[in-house]
ZATISE-605786 format. One line per field, with one value per residue (C-alpha): residue number from 0; residue in three letters; z, y, x. Coordinates in nm, 3 decimals, decimal comma. Example, Ala and Ser with C-alpha at 12.3 -4.5 7.8 and 13.67 -1.06 7.14 Angstrom:
REM residues 2
pos = c(0:1)
code = c(ALA:SER)
z = c(0,780:0,714)
y = c(-0,450:-0,106)
x = c(1,230:1,367)
This chain:
REM residues 291
pos = c(0:1:2:3:4:5:6:7:8:9:10:11:12:13:14:15:16:17:18:19:20:21:22:23:24:25:26:27:28:29:30:31:32:33:34:35:36:37:38:39:40:41:42:43:44:45:46:47:48:49:50:51:52:53:54:55:56:57:58:59:60:61:62:63:64:65:66:67:68:69:70:71:72:73:74:75:76:77:78:79:80:81:82:83:84:85:86:87:88:89:90:91:92:93:94:95:96:97:98:99:100:101:102:103:104:105:106:107:108:109:110:111:112:113:114:115:116:117:118:119:120:121:122:123:124:125:126:127:128:129:130:131:132:133:134:135:136:137:138:139:140:141:142:143:144:145:146:147:148:149:150:151:152:153:154:155:156:157:158:159:160:161:162:163:164:165:166:167:168:169:170:171:172:173:174:175:176:177:178:179:180:181:182:183:184:185:186:187:188:189:190:191:192:193:194:195:196:197:198:199:200:201:202:203:204:205:206:207:208:209:210:211:212:213:214:215:216:217:218:219:220:221:222:223:224:225:226:227:228:229:230:231:232:233:234:235:236:237:238:239:240:241:242:243:244:245:246:247:248:249:250:251:252:253:254:255:256:257:258:259:260:261:262:263:264:265:266:267:268:269:270:271:272:273:274:275:276:277:278:279:280:281:282:283:284:285:286:287:288:289:290)
code = c(MET:GLY:LYS:ALA:SER:ALA:PRO:LYS:ILE:ILE:PHE:GLY:VAL:LEU:GLY:LEU:THR:GLN:LEU:ASN:PRO:TYR:GLY:TRP:PHE:PRO:PHE:VAL:LEU:PHE:LEU:PHE:TYR:LEU:VAL:PHE:TRP:PHE:SER:ARG:THR:ARG:LEU:LYS:THR:VAL:ARG:ALA:ARG:LEU:TRP:LEU:TYR:ALA:GLY:ALA:THR:VAL:PHE:VAL:LEU:ALA:ALA:PHE:SER:VAL:MET:GLY:HIS:PHE:ALA:TRP:TRP:ALA:GLY:GLU:PRO:GLY:TRP:TRP:LEU:GLU:PRO:ASP:GLY:PHE:ALA:LYS:ALA:SER:TRP:TRP:MET:GLN:LYS:ARG:THR:LEU:TRP:PHE:ASN:TRP:GLU:CYS:TRP:MET:ASN:SER:SER:ALA:GLY:PHE:VAL:LEU:GLY:ALA:ALA:THR:ALA:SER:TYR:LYS:GLU:LYS:ILE:VAL:SER:TRP:PHE:LYS:LYS:ASN:TYR:TRP:TRP:LYS:LEU:ALA:ALA:PHE:THR:ALA:LEU:PHE:PHE:VAL:SER:LEU:THR:VAL:PHE:HIS:ALA:VAL:ARG:ARG:LYS:LEU:GLY:TYR:TYR:THR:GLU:ASN:TYR:GLY:PRO:ASP:PRO:GLY:ILE:LEU:GLN:LYS:PHE:ILE:THR:GLY:LEU:SER:GLN:GLN:PRO:VAL:THR:VAL:PHE:PHE:ASP:VAL:ALA:LEU:PHE:ALA:GLY:MET:MET:LYS:PHE:ARG:THR:GLU:ASN:VAL:LEU:SER:ARG:PHE:LEU:GLY:LYS:PHE:THR:TYR:GLU:THR:TYR:LEU:LEU:GLY:LEU:VAL:ALA:LEU:GLU:SER:PHE:GLN:PHE:LEU:GLU:TYR:ALA:ALA:ASP:GLY:ASN:GLY:GLY:TRP:ILE:ALA:LEU:ALA:TRP:GLN:PRO:TYR:ASN:TRP:ASN:LEU:ILE:LEU:TYR:THR:LEU:ALA:VAL:VAL:PRO:VAL:THR:ILE:LEU:VAL:GLY:TYR:LEU:ALA:ASN:ARG:VAL:ASP:ASN:LEU:LEU:ILE:ARG:LYS:LEU:LYS:SER:LYS:ASN:THR:SER:GLY:SER:ALA:SER)
z = c(1,187:1,586:1,758:1,626:1,934:1,983:1,748:1,405:1,440:1,535:1,212:0,983:1,028:0,955:0,643:0,763:0,764:0,603:0,834:0,552:0,389:0,018:0,049:-0,104:-0,464:-0,275:-0,154:-0,518:-0,663:-0,419:-0,570:-0,897:-0,825:-0,690:-1,003:-1,205:-1,069:-1,071:-1,484:-1,491:-1,355:-1,401:-1,738:-2,041:-2,308:-2,341:-2,360:-2,080:-1,855:-1,958:-1,865:-1,579:-1,494:-1,587:-1,345:-1,087:-1,188:-1,173:-0,809:-0,727:-0,833:-0,594:-0,357:-0,291:-0,401:-0,063:0,158:0,081:0,266:0,603:0,816:0,785:0,868:1,215:1,389:1,361:0,996:0,946:1,262:1,067:1,002:1,375:1,477:1,728:1,452:1,422:1,709:1,882:1,684:1,701:1,531:1,236:1,157:1,059:0,645:0,471:0,733:0,604:0,276:-0,041:0,132:-0,075:-0,491:-0,580:-0,508:-0,828:-1,027:-1,281:-1,240:-1,574:-1,691:-1,570:-1,823:-2,077:-1,953:-1,992:-2,354:-2,423:-2,349:-2,507:-2,853:-2,859:-3,211:-3,377:-3,183:-3,246:-3,674:-3,624:-3,520:-3,768:-4,060:-4,050:-3,727:-3,678:-3,746:-3,479:-3,225:-3,274:-3,265:-2,912:-2,762:-2,851:-2,692:-2,399:-2,356:-2,420:-2,197:-1,970:-1,965:-1,936:-1,673:-1,531:-1,543:-1,427:-1,074:-1,054:-1,101:-0,922:-0,718:-0,540:-0,201:-0,154:0,247:0,259:0,176:0,377:0,563:0,243:0,180:-0,189:-0,323:-0,688:-0,754:-0,666:-0,887:-1,167:-1,129:-1,106:-1,415:-1,590:-1,511:-1,645:-2,062:-1,900:-1,808:-2,097:-2,375:-2,152:-2,164:-2,511:-2,657:-2,441:-2,540:-2,932:-2,890:-2,733:-3,029:-3,187:-2,845:-2,572:-2,299:-2,135:-1,912:-1,646:-1,364:-1,524:-1,486:-1,157:-1,041:-1,227:-1,044:-0,669:-0,761:-0,581:-0,289:-0,321:-0,375:-0,093:0,161:0,040:0,295:0,601:0,449:0,348:0,744:0,878:0,709:0,744:1,016:0,723:0,600:0,906:1,284:1,573:1,605:1,968:1,932:1,836:1,486:1,244:1,013:0,661:0,689:0,337:0,171:0,342:0,167:0,049:0,223:0,094:0,304:-0,012:-0,173:0,143:0,190:-0,131:-0,174:0,179:0,102:-0,269:-0,188:0,106:-0,063:-0,267:-0,031:0,199:-0,156:-0,225:0,166:0,152:-0,206:-0,119:0,205:0,022:-0,288:0,040:0,174:-0,149:-0,245:0,115:0,086:-0,313:-0,157:0,116:-0,143:-0,375:-0,081:0,043:-0,258:-0,366:0,028)
y = c(1,298:1,143:0,831:0,496:0,351:-0,065:-0,157:0,068:-0,080:-0,402:-0,378:-0,261:-0,528:-0,773:-0,556:-0,511:-0,124:0,091:0,208:0,385:0,603:0,550:0,148:0,126:-0,016:-0,364:-0,405:-0,373:-0,567:-0,835:-0,779:-0,758:-1,073:-1,229:-1,205:-1,269:-1,630:-1,657:-1,569:-1,807:-2,120:-2,081:-1,878:-2,013:-1,745:-1,456:-1,216:-1,380:-1,337:-0,885:-0,830:-1,011:-0,775:-0,479:-0,548:-0,539:-0,242:-0,081:-0,257:-0,089:0,229:0,206:0,109:0,448:0,629:0,461:0,478:0,807:0,947:0,865:0,582:0,906:0,709:0,587:0,867:1,167:1,314:1,582:1,458:1,586:1,927:2,010:2,164:1,918:1,645:1,430:1,464:1,319:1,044:0,696:0,638:0,383:0,650:0,911:0,982:0,706:0,423:0,145:-0,018:0,267:0,520:0,785:0,826:0,717:0,332:0,352:0,609:0,431:0,077:0,071:0,030:-0,349:-0,470:-0,232:-0,431:-0,798:-0,679:-0,610:-0,913:-1,137:-0,941:-0,786:-0,902:-0,791:-0,452:-0,387:-0,512:-0,243:0,034:-0,027:0,088:0,472:0,466:0,855:0,915:0,713:0,755:1,174:1,044:0,871:1,157:1,400:1,197:1,171:1,585:1,636:1,279:1,489:1,819:1,683:1,528:1,795:1,984:1,712:1,686:2,058:2,059:1,766:1,660:1,366:1,556:1,589:1,529:1,915:2,071:1,911:1,565:1,459:1,250:1,222:0,910:0,985:1,256:1,106:0,782:1,022:1,203:0,836:0,666:0,986:0,966:0,605:0,722:0,944:0,635:0,380:0,676:0,777:0,415:0,316:0,602:0,516:0,154:0,308:0,574:0,263:0,098:0,395:0,527:0,348:0,527:0,299:0,447:0,340:0,484:0,380:-0,014:-0,016:0,179:-0,059:-0,361:-0,204:0,038:-0,177:-0,112:0,204:0,270:0,097:0,204:0,586:0,726:0,617:0,925:1,177:1,143:1,139:1,467:1,667:1,824:2,051:2,111:2,185:2,287:2,305:2,629:2,529:2,504:2,178:2,259:2,283:2,525:2,505:2,609:2,518:2,722:3,022:3,356:3,262:2,959:2,680:2,424:2,220:2,238:2,064:1,786:1,702:1,687:1,429:1,158:1,138:0,907:0,795:0,679:0,482:0,381:0,263:0,050:-0,119:-0,249:-0,389:-0,548:-0,701:-0,805:-0,949:-1,146:-1,319:-1,402:-1,498:-1,712:-1,866:-2,015:-2,197:-2,321:-2,457:-2,551:-2,782:-2,911:-3,091:-3,197:-3,331:-3,550)
x = c(6,039:5,967:5,999:5,810:5,617:5,667:5,297:5,419:5,737:5,560:5,306:5,546:5,792:5,516:5,479:5,067:5,157:5,417:5,724:5,860:5,632:5,867:5,812:5,488:5,671:5,724:5,371:5,249:5,511:5,414:5,021:5,145:5,331:5,058:4,834:5,098:5,135:4,762:4,744:5,029:4,890:4,477:4,436:4,505:4,476:4,708:4,372:4,259:4,572:4,603:4,199:4,285:4,618:4,387:4,136:4,426:4,543:4,149:4,156:4,512:4,338:3,996:4,186:4,385:4,041:3,861:4,174:4,326:4,634:4,518:4,237:4,025:3,706:3,853:3,635:3,427:3,335:3,631:3,882:4,178:4,058:4,096:4,415:4,520:4,340:4,687:4,817:4,581:4,536:4,626:4,985:4,794:4,536:4,847:4,924:5,082:5,078:4,851:4,838:4,725:4,792:4,913:4,827:5,191:5,062:4,811:4,941:5,179:4,989:4,908:5,293:5,201:4,979:5,185:5,501:5,293:5,132:5,474:5,586:5,301:5,301:5,722:5,808:5,455:5,512:5,841:5,764:5,431:5,692:5,989:5,747:5,754:5,935:5,983:5,594:5,488:5,776:5,673:5,292:5,363:5,567:5,263:5,018:5,229:5,203:4,822:4,766:4,973:4,827:4,458:4,601:4,748:4,321:4,178:4,406:4,366:3,964:3,983:4,265:4,373:4,410:4,006:4,088:4,238:3,902:3,623:3,463:3,449:3,720:3,657:3,626:3,479:3,729:4,031:3,902:3,852:4,241:4,383:4,225:4,346:4,706:4,679:4,670:5,026:5,191:5,100:5,226:5,515:5,612:5,552:5,757:6,043:5,994:5,993:6,290:6,510:6,501:6,698:6,876:7,076:7,248:7,451:7,807:8,010:7,785:7,432:7,584:7,714:7,365:7,198:7,308:7,120:6,877:6,621:6,786:6,869:6,518:6,438:6,644:6,659:6,476:6,726:6,925:6,641:6,558:6,900:7,020:6,678:6,807:6,982:6,632:6,415:6,446:6,250:6,085:6,026:5,617:5,610:5,651:5,898:6,056:6,167:6,537:6,616:6,385:6,461:6,709:6,993:7,014:7,231:7,082:6,931:7,174:7,373:7,167:7,134:7,503:7,458:7,087:7,303:7,594:7,484:7,192:7,388:7,614:7,342:7,147:7,520:7,572:7,267:7,309:7,622:7,467:7,173:7,393:7,550:7,272:7,121:7,483:7,439:7,089:7,157:7,444:7,247:7,005:7,281:7,452:7,081:6,998:7,304:7,309)
């Protein structure tokens, strides 16, 4: 909510800041792709590459722990705790604007290491799971729930939003909380991988949506914010009233019914444009190489 300034739009288009606070995914993906490219071109052994991927995971975790959810370091200590702190702050100091602002930047990053390890040792992993399969599936499923319980306990004790409790940004607390969440990703992914060895869910809808999930995710904010008038209303004092959570209010259902189809439509149209551009580029490259 609110209009974007020219500098915010320019920096956002250049990718130096985030126009879409939910658009952290392509940034993280780009960083890990760079690490993957470097490892494949410079490192000779699988073990060395996996160590590099693990290091990248720790780096992303540390980067978030330092950056937090906004530019807490760009002003007097605790400036954000003032009633008008964010109102007076520059646009780039706002929440989820800079790189690594938000725990989503790192809370599932261990999946990259796990995916690389699975790709490198897939035959051995599958062979290992086939022996005592059901016991191993049950064990990893149980480990997922145990790790989830541990993570929730750590998050309640330390937490991610440590800036809310005082002028100390709580870098170490964030790091420990983030570290405790990595096993949740690992055990969930392993249990899912093992489960899909026996069960596969596929239908017409999943095949259709699977063709443009990337665009749907990246552009989902268009629908989310376009229909926010169903969730919030201005209170006349510069604030917002949460309509959707008031008793006997159907706005949340209306909001969902509006957002879901529009998000799918926007993602589908973007995918069609992407495919058109890719075909044109491929055609141009083919004609250039032929001449």
